[in-house]
C-alpha positions as CSV (number, residue, x, y, z in Angstrom):
1,X,97.5,179.8,87.1
2,X,100.4,181.1,89.2
3,X,101.9,184.6,87.8
4,X,105.4,183.8,88.1
5,X,104.5,180.8,85.7
6,X,103.4,183.0,82.9
7,X,104.3,182.9,79.7
8,X,106.0,186.6,78.1
9,X,106.6,187.0,74.2
10,X,110.3,188.6,73.6
11,X,112.0,189.7,70.2
12,X,115.6,188.8,70.8
13,X,118.2,190.0,68.3
14,X,121.5,188.5,68.2
15,X,124.6,187.8,66.2
16,X,127.7,186.3,65.7
17,X,130.7,188.7,67.2
18,X,132.7,190.9,64.8
19,X,135.9,189.6,63.9
20,X,138.4,190.9,61.2
21,X,137.6,188.9,58.8
22,X,133.7,189.5,58.9
23,X,133.7,193.0,60.7
24,X,129.4,193.1,60.1
25,X,128.4,190.1,60.7
26,X,124.2,188.9,59.7
27,X,121.7,190.0,62.5
28,X,118.9,187.5,63.2
29,X,115.5,188.5,64.7
30,X,113.4,185.7,66.8
31,X,110.0,186.1,68.7
32,X,110.3,183.5,71.8
33,X,107.7,182.4,74.4
34,X,109.6,182.0,77.5
35,X,108.9,182.8,81.1
36,X,111.6,185.6,81.5
37,X,114.2,187.2,79.5
38,X,117.2,185.1,80.8
39,X,115.1,182.0,79.1
40,X,114.3,183.8,76.2
41,X,118.1,184.5,75.6
42,X,118.8,180.7,76.3
43,X,116.2,179.6,73.6
44,X,117.6,182.0,71.1
45,X,120.9,180.6,71.3
46,X,119.3,177.0,71.4
47,X,117.5,177.7,67.9
48,X,120.2,179.7,66.4
49,X,123.0,177.2,67.3
50,X,121.1,174.6,65.1
51,X,120.1,177.0,62.2
52,X,123.3,178.5,61.5
53,X,127.1,178.0,62.9
54,X,126.8,180.5,65.9
55,X,127.1,179.7,69.6
56,X,126.8,181.8,72.5
57,X,130.4,181.8,73.0
58,X,131.3,183.4,70.0
59,X,128.1,185.7,69.4
60,X,126.5,188.2,71.2
61,X,122.7,189.2,71.9
62,X,122.1,192.9,70.8
63,X,118.6,193.4,72.7
64,X,115.5,191.7,74.3
65,X,112.4,193.4,74.2
66,X,109.4,191.9,75.9
67,X,106.0,192.1,73.0
68,X,102.9,193.1,74.5
69,X,99.5,192.6,72.6
70,X,97.7,195.3,70.6
71,X,93.9,194.4,71.4
72,X,94.2,192.3,74.2
73,X,90.4,192.8,75.1
74,X,89.4,191.1,71.6
75,X,88.9,187.2,71.3
76,X,91.1,186.1,68.2
77,X,91.8,182.7,66.6
78,X,95.3,181.6,66.4
79,X,96.5,179.3,64.1
80,X,100.1,177.9,65.8
81,X,102.5,176.0,63.7
82,X,104.6,173.5,65.7
83,X,107.1,170.4,65.7
84,X,107.7,168.2,68.8
85,X,109.7,165.4,69.7
86,X,107.8,162.5,70.9
87,X,109.5,159.1,72.2
88,X,109.2,157.7,68.6
89,X,110.1,160.6,66.5
90,X,109.8,164.4,64.8
91,X,106.4,165.6,64.2
92,X,104.9,168.5,62.9
93,X,101.4,169.9,63.7
94,X,99.2,172.5,63.1
95,X,96.7,173.4,66.3
96,X,94.0,176.5,66.6
97,X,93.2,178.1,69.5
98,X,90.8,181.2,70.7
99,X,92.3,183.6,73.1
100,X,92.5,187.3,73.8
101,X,96.3,187.3,73.3
102,X,99.1,185.3,71.6
103,X,100.8,184.7,74.6
104,X,97.4,183.3,75.9
105,X,97.1,180.7,72.9
106,X,100.9,179.4,73.5
107,X,99.9,178.8,76.9
108,X,96.8,176.8,76.0
109,X,99.2,175.0,73.7
110,X,101.6,174.1,76.2
111,X,99.0,172.6,78.1
112,X,97.1,171.2,75.5
113,X,100.6,169.4,74.2
114,X,101.8,168.1,77.6
115,X,98.1,166.7,78.1
116,X,97.3,165.0,74.4
117,X,101.0,164.1,73.6
118,X,102.9,164.3,76.6
119,X,105.4,166.8,75.1
120,X,107.4,168.9,77.7
121,X,108.6,172.6,77.0
122,X,111.7,171.4,75.9
123,X,110.4,169.3,73.2
124,X,108.1,172.0,71.5
125,X,109.6,174.5,68.9
126,X,107.2,176.7,68.1
127,X,107.5,177.7,64.5
128,X,104.7,180.5,63.8
129,X,101.8,181.8,65.6
130,X,99.4,183.7,63.2
131,X,96.0,185.4,63.8
132,X,93.4,183.5,61.7
133,X,90.2,185.0,60.7
134,X,87.2,183.1,61.2
135,X,86.6,182.3,57.4
136,X,90.1,180.7,57.2
137,X,89.7,178.7,60.6
138,X,90.1,174.7,59.9
139,X,89.3,172.9,63.2
140,X,85.6,172.3,64.3
141,X,86.2,172.8,67.6
142,X,87.1,176.2,66.8
143,X,84.6,176.9,64.1
144,X,81.6,176.1,66.7
145,X,82.4,179.4,68.7
146,X,81.9,181.4,65.7
147,X,78.1,181.5,65.6
148,X,77.1,185.1,66.5
149,X,73.8,183.4,68.3
150,X,76.1,181.2,70.6
151,X,74.2,180.9,74.2
152,X,76.1,179.5,77.5
153,X,73.3,178.5,79.8
154,X,73.7,178.0,83.5
155,X,71.6,174.8,84.0
156,X,73.0,174.3,87.7
157,X,73.2,177.5,89.8
158,X,73.6,177.6,93.7
159,X,72.4,180.8,95.1
160,X,74.4,181.7,98.0
161,X,73.9,184.2,100.8
162,X,75.8,187.4,100.5
163,X,76.3,187.8,103.9
164,X,77.0,185.2,106.9
165,X,74.6,186.6,109.1
166,X,71.7,185.9,106.7
167,X,72.2,182.3,105.9
168,X,70.4,180.0,107.9
169,X,72.1,177.1,110.0
170,X,69.1,175.0,109.1
171,X,66.6,175.0,106.2
172,X,63.2,173.7,105.4
173,X,63.4,172.6,102.2
174,X,66.1,171.8,99.8
175,X,67.4,174.4,97.5
176,X,66.3,174.3,94.0
177,X,69.3,174.6,91.3
178,X,67.7,173.9,88.3
179,X,65.9,176.7,86.4
């Protein structure tokens, strides 16, 4: 995948702009997956305008921070609750993914939703992304990887010459690729 096409997780904090009537408005914080901080702010206002009576014109963003994964080298199970708009209506879903990071699981989700449901990025609203212990996973396609003795054999290996000088132009026999 193209590095510029990669998602990041942002924490966006914002509020309604202070007025004489309400000098200390309530502060809202959201964790949003987006490609840049600009898109994260846009999604923040999109969700806030639907949940509370706060528009971008009458509000202010206090901060936008990128959230990094604490342990990006260990494989984890992630349960994602989302809702998406299809051609027929709005649907709620729960999906599970195995990945190293929350961002990786969300990227899998967007790819999966585009392939299976034809849902676009703008039609998907992620409600929560939670790390799920192996004992609490629900989906069989996630549980199949919890076996400690799991192996991934390589049945069709093609051995290649390391350097072009050692590669013969013609060979007397066919290469054996099944071991």
